[in-house]
N, C-alpha and C positions, 0 to 999 in steps of 0.2 A: 728345436724353433719354431715359431708361429709364421707363417706365411706373410705377416705382417712386420714382424722383427726382422725377417729376411729382406724384406725388401729396404725398411730403414736402413741395417746394417750397407747395405750395397750403396745406398746414397751417398753415407759418410766417408766409405772407403772412393767413393770417386772425387767428393769434394777433396777429400786429403790428396789423392793424387795430381787433381787437377791444379792442388796450390804448392803442389813439390811443382808442378811442370812451371808452374809462372814464374817461381821463386829463381828456377835454373836458368829459363829465358830473360829475365828482369836482369838487364846490366847493373852492376854495384858504379857507386859515384866514383868515379875520380880521387885520388887521396889529392888533398889541398897541400900547394905547394906555394912561397911566398911570391913566385910572378903570377900568379893566378890575379891575386886584388894589385898588381902595378898597372896604372893609365900611362902612357906615353906620348899620346895622342889626344885631342888637339895639345901642342905644344904650350906652355905657357908667355904670353909674348912677353917682349925685355923691352922693359924703360931704364932710363936713369933718376935715381933719387933726387932730390937737392942735396947738397952741399953740410945742410944746416935741416932739421924738421920746419922749417920757416921756409925756404926757400923750394919755389916752385918745381917740380921732377918734368920732365922733358916732356909728358906727354897733358901735360896742363896747358891750359887755356888762359893766357895773362888777361886778365881782366883790367887792374893795374901797375904799373910797371915804374912809377913817379915823375912819368912826363905827362901825358895830359890824359884826358876824358875819354879819347877817341873809342872807347868800345861800351860808351854810354852816353844816352840819353835824356833829356825832359819829359819825364813823366805825362807831366800835361798835356804837350803838343806835338811831341815826335822831337822836337828842334835840338838845337847842341846843350848837352848839361854844362850848366851854368858856374857850377862851383870851381872855388881857386883852388888853384895847383898851384904848391910853393913847398920847396925843396922834399922834393919824392912825397909830398904828403899832401890829401885834398879835404877840404872842409867844410863842412855843410852850410847851407845858404842857396837859398832862390829855389823853392820847388823839390819835390822828387824826382830821384834819378832812375833810369833802369837800364839793363843792360840790352843793348842792341841785339843779342844772341836769345833764343830761348831756349829752356833746359827742361829735362824730364829728372831722370835719376843725379847724382851727382855729389861730388864731394868737394864742401866750397871751402878754402881757408880766406880768412878775415883779420887785418889786422886795426886794429880803432884804439884812441885815446880820448876820457873826458877831457874838455876845456880846460885849458890852463891855469885858468880862474875859476875859484871856486864859488857858484852862484847857486843858490834855489837850494831848495828840498825835493823828499818826497818824487812823482813824477816830473818835476818842473827845472832837475839838474841832469846835464847832460845827457839826455834825452833824445834819443834816434832808433831805426831799427831797420833789421834786416829781414826783408821780406823772402821767401824763399815763392818762386813760382810766382810773386806778385798778389801773395796770400796769405801766406801764413808767416808768421810776425815772431823770430828769435828775439826778442826785447836790446834793446843796448841803451844801457844807463849807469848814471857815475854812483854808484851803491855803496861807495868805499867808507863806513861811517854816517851811512845815510837810508835809514829804516822806509820802506813802503811797504804795498801788499805783494805780499812773497809771490803770487804768479804773473806779476809785474815788473822782478827788477831784473838786474842784468841775468842772460844765461836763463830768466824763461822764458816757455812759449807763451806768448803775452796771452795773459784772463785766462789758461788752461792747463798748463803744467811748471810748477815751481821749480825751480833748481835745485839738485839733490844738496849742495852747499854754495854760500858762496866766493868766490875764488876774484874776486875784484884784487886790483893793484890800485896803488895810489894815485889822483889826478898826475897829472905828467905823464908818468909812467904807460906803455903800452900795454896792451890787453890780448890777447889771441881767441877767437874761435875757429876750430874746428869741427866741421857740420858735415854728417853723412844724412841725405835726405833720400826716400824711398817715396817716387810720389804716388798719386793714387790711382786708384785703377775704376772706369766704367764701365757696366753693361751697355750693351747696343741702343740700350731704349735710356741710356742716361742715368740711370740709377747707381750707386756706392754698388763698385764691389769689391774693394779692398782699399779702408784708407789708408793717407798718408803717416809715413814714420818716419822720425829723426833723432839722431844723435849727436848732442852738442860734447865738446871739450874746451872750457874755458880755460886759457893757462896750462893746456895740459893738462885740466882735472877734467874728468864724465861728469857731467852736470845734468844732464837730461840721457838715459840710456835706451834708446831705440823704444822711443815715448808713441803713441797711437795718438795722430792729430784728430778734434773732434768736427773739424772743418775749418774755414778760413776764418783769420782772426777778424773776431769783432770787438767792438769798444762797448758797446750796450747790448746785451740778449745774448743769445744760445747760436753756435755757429751752425750752420747749415752746407753739406757737401751739395755744388753744382760742376754737371759734367765740363770738363775743361782737357783740353792737351798741353803742350809743352808752354812754357812760359818764362818771363823772365825774371833777373833777380834785381830787387828794388831797392833800394835805401832811402829812408825816411827822411825829409826836412820838420823837425820838430821845434826848429826855434833856437836850438842850442848849439854851440861851434864844434860839434863833433868831430875829432879828424881821423881820417883814415889813410892806410897805405898798405901797400903788398899783398893784393888780392887776387888769388887765381881760383880757378876750376877745372876739376876732371868729370867730364859725362862717365857714366857708369851704363 
C-alpha cells in the first residue's frame, strides 16, 4: 500500500472510531409515555354556564337585563340613552347608543326583533346595526321575504361580507346573534399588524366564519384601518323601531 493510501485509510479509521464514540456518548431520547403530553397547569378557569344557550354565563357582563339602559349612553353627547324600555325590551329611537364600557376581543350575545308592523322594503325595512368597537357593523335588517343587496342584509358584515345563508325568522319572532370578535392589532407607528376577524351565528346558524374585516364600515367608498384601542359596542338608530333584549358580553 502506498503512503498516500495508508494516510487515507488512517483517516477513515479515525472517523469511524470518532463516530462510534459519539454514538455511544449521545443519550437516547426517552421512550414516549402518555404523561409527557399531558399539561395540568395552569388549571382551566371554572364558570357556570347559562341554563339555556341564550342565558348569560357567570363570567358575562350584562349589557341589558330587561330593566334599564344603565350600561348605555347616547352616542352623540354621552348623556343618558333615551330609547324606550318596556316589558323587558327596548326599542330603537332618538339617536345611536353605545356601551359605557369599552371592549377589545369578546363574545357578544344579542337578541333582536324586526318591528311588529311590516313596512318598507330593502334597506328601509327593520334596519338597525350592531357596531363592534363602534366601527365594524354586523347588519340588523328584516330580510324575511325581503330582498336587498347581499352584503347589506341581516347577518352580513355591512358592505364587506354577505352571510353564508339567510337564517331570518318571521317579523314578531326573535332573532339571536352570537358574535365572536377579535380586535385588530396595530404597530407602534399606527400601521396595521393584524386585521379584525369575526364569526357570527344567526339563530344558531353559522353565517360568518372567522372572516377578515377590511376596515371600518363605510357606506360610500372603501374601508381603511386607522389605529385604535378598546372601544364600545354601539347600536344604530336607522329610523325603524327594531327591538332588542337579553344582551351580554364576555371579554376574551
